C-alpha positions, 0 to 999 in steps of 0.5 A: 465526501467527494474524492476531490476532497478526499485525502490520502491515508496509509492502508498497509505497510510492506517490508518487501517492496515487491509485495507492495507492488503486488498489492498495488496492482491488485487494488488497481484492478479493482479500480482503487486508485493507490500509490506506493510511498518509500518503495525505492528506500526499502529496496536497499539491503535488508538492514538499511531497508529496515532502518529507513521504514517500510514501503507504505501503500496509500489510498483515498480515505474513502477506499480504506474499508474496501481496500482492506477487504480486498487485501484480506480476500487475496490473502496479501500479508501486510503490517 
């Protein structure tokens, strides 16, 4: 599958948007393109953030296995 036709999929969820940004930076340092969805919504008071859902770290489907390996190696906790 080429990256041009590769869709995005959720790699991890974070209830702390700051940790989502850390994970994004780590993956990007390993040349894995990724995006954070809903980070702004979860930065509100904790009870509203939980009700609205979590920050989602999205990667290309072809990068899921490598991305999970990196998050595990770096001990970045996620759902």
